[in-house]
N, C-alpha and C positions, 0 to 999 in steps of 0.2 A: 504493500499500499504506499510505502514511503519512497519507493524507488523513483518515481517521477521526480519529486521535489530534489532529491539528493542530486540527481543527475543535472537537474536544471541549475542547482547551486554550483556544482562542479563545472558545468559549461560556461558559467559567468565568470569563473576565477581564471585569470590569465596564468598559463603555465609556462610559455616560452618568452624570451626576450622580445621577440617580434610582436607577440600579443600584448606585452606590457607597454610598447611603444605605440601600437595603433590604438590601444585602448586609453592612451593618456589624454589629458585634456588638450585643447588647441594650443593654450599658451605654453604648456609643457612641450608639446611638439615643435613649437616655434623655437623655444630655447635648445631643443635637441638639434634642430637644423643648424642654429647658429654655432653650437659645439662641434658639430661635423664639419662645418666650413673652417673653424679654428683649428681642427685637428690635421685637415687637409694642409692648411697653410703652415702649420708647424712642422709636418713631415717634409713639406717642400723646402722649408728654410734649413732644416737640418741636413737635408740631402745637398742643397746648395753650399752650406757652410762647410761640411765634410769634404766635398769635392775642391773647394776653393783653398781651404787651409792645407789639405793634403799637397795639393799641387804647389802651393807657396813655400811650404816647409820642405818639401823634397828638393825642388830646384835650388832654394837658398842653401840648403844644407851641402848639396854636392859643390856648390861654388865656394862656400866657406872652407871645406876641405881642401880644395884646389888652391885656394888663396893662401891657406896656412902653409902650403908646400912651396909657395913662390918665395924666392930669396930677393928679388929685385922688384922696384915698383913698376918698371916697364914690363915685366913679365906678368905682374898681376893685372896690369891695364889690359894686356892682350887676352888673358883669361876672361876678363869681364867683358869684353867685346865680342869674344867668340861664344860666351855663354848665353843661353836664352834669358831674356830680361827678367828680373826678380826684384824683390825688395833689396837684397844685398848689392847686386850689381848697381842699382839706381843710387844707393848710398855711396858706394865707392866712386862712381863717376861724378856725383855731387861734390864730394870731398876733392877729387883730383882737379876738377874745374875751379872750384873755390880757391885752392892753393895755388894754381896756376895763375889765375887772374889777380890774386892778392899779390904775388911776388912781382909781376909785371908793374902793378901800380906802385909797389914799393921802390922798385928799381927806377922807375921814371921819377919818383919824388927824390931819391937820392941822387940821380943824375943832375936834376935841377938845382939841388942845394950844394953838391961838392964838385961836380963836373965829371971828367973822364976817369979820375982816380977811383971814384965811387963805383964806376960801370964795371970795374975789373974785380970788385969784391962781392963774393956770393951774398946774395940777399936771402934772408929768412923772415918768418913772421914774428910779429911781436906778440908779447904775452896776451894782450886783448884781443888779437886776431886769432890766436889758438883758441882762446875761449869763445869766440864767435864761432869757430869751425865746430867746437863741441855742442854748442846750442843748435847750430844748423843741423847736425846729424841727429840730435835728439828730436828735433821738430819734425824732420822727414821720417824718422822711425815712428814717431807718434801718428803721423798722417797715414803711414802704412798700416799700423794697428787699427786705426779708426776706419780704414777702407775695408780691411779684412773683416772686421767685427760690426760692421754697420748693421747687419740683421740680428745681432745678439739681443739687443733690447726687445726685439719683437717677441723672441722666445721667453725671455723673462716676463714680459707683459702677458702672454698666453698662459705661462705656467702660474702666475699669480692670480689673474682674473677669471679664468676657467672655473674653479671651484665656487667662486662667488656667483657667477652666472648659473651654474648648476644648482646651487643654493636657492637662487631666485626662482628657477624652474620648479624645484621641490615644494617651496612655500606656495607659490601659485597653484600648483597641483593639488596640495593639501587643502587649500581654501576651497578649490572647486569641488573636491571630494565631500568636504564637509556641508558646502551649500547644497550638493546633491542629496545628501543624507537627510538634511534638514527638510528638503522639499518633499522627499518621499516618505518621511517620517519613521524611518527604520534606522535604528542606533546600534544595532547587534555588531559583532565582531566580523561576521561574514560580509556585512555591507560595507564596513569600514575598511577592512584589510586591502581589497582589490584597489581601491582608489589610492591609498597611502603608499602601496607598492608601486603602482604606476607614477607616482609623483617622485618616489625615490630614484627612479631610473635616471632621471636628470642629474642627480648628485653622482651617481656610478659613473655616467657618462663624462661628467666633468672630470672626475679623477682619472678616467682614461686618457683624456686630453692633457691633463696637467702634469701627471707623472713623467711621461716621455719628455715633455718639453722642459721640465725642470732638470731632469737628468741630463738632457742634451746640452743645456745652457751651461751648466756646471763643468761638464767635460770640455767644451768648446772654449769656455772662459779660461780654463787650465792650459789648455793648447796654446790659446792666443798669448797668454803670459809667458809661456816657454819661448814662444817665437819672439816676443818683445825682448826676453832676456838675451836671445841669439842675436837679434839686432844691436843690442847694446854692447855685447862682447865684440861683435865685428867692428863696431865703431871705434872702439878702444884698439883693436888690432890694426885698423886702418891708420890711425893717427901714429900708433908705434911704428908701422912700416914707413910713414913719411918721416918720421923723426930720425930713423936708422939711414934713410936715404938722404938726410940733410935738406929736405925740403921745408922743414919747419923747425 
């Protein structure tokens, strides 16, 4: 005698994730669509960051190893010109051009002041000019870091905002469920549970979006910090080679 009502109740209870989504309120479904778009965006950003960082680190590390084996400045310059452009080759060429231009200007200033005798004396950079070179390399390295990490804030935003969006969907779904219960005049657990379960789908979906985005942000931020350290070490090595060659 009770088989019909039991089957009816069981049929009304969602038993799969798809049924939870399709049975959710319209507002909750809108939130789920927004989370799905954020998930697609975060995975696209993760793939793009992985490819760009891997390419930048690989080519820069190969050039750095070749640069460390170079014993003379002209040899390092040849390596930089024949290597595929990367962050470190751009730093090296910027330093070489700065030193060359500064030495020319210093030579011209000494010739105007002291005549031909000064022209036969090797010209080096002053302390303030060497400090300017340091700042120039740091600025260029910071620009390279900003260029490579320009999408990292998006991952951080998705990782932090997604749970709040999911919570909003859950709250709206629970409100809708309780309004429906009040309208139908039924307050038993069987009537309440499906609506609450459907509302909680938004929170679960938000965590599915936020957890990979947060993990990826921390991983890529660490890789970017290591790359920044490599650029700093390369700048120091470049200045040391210029000093050894008597350029500064």
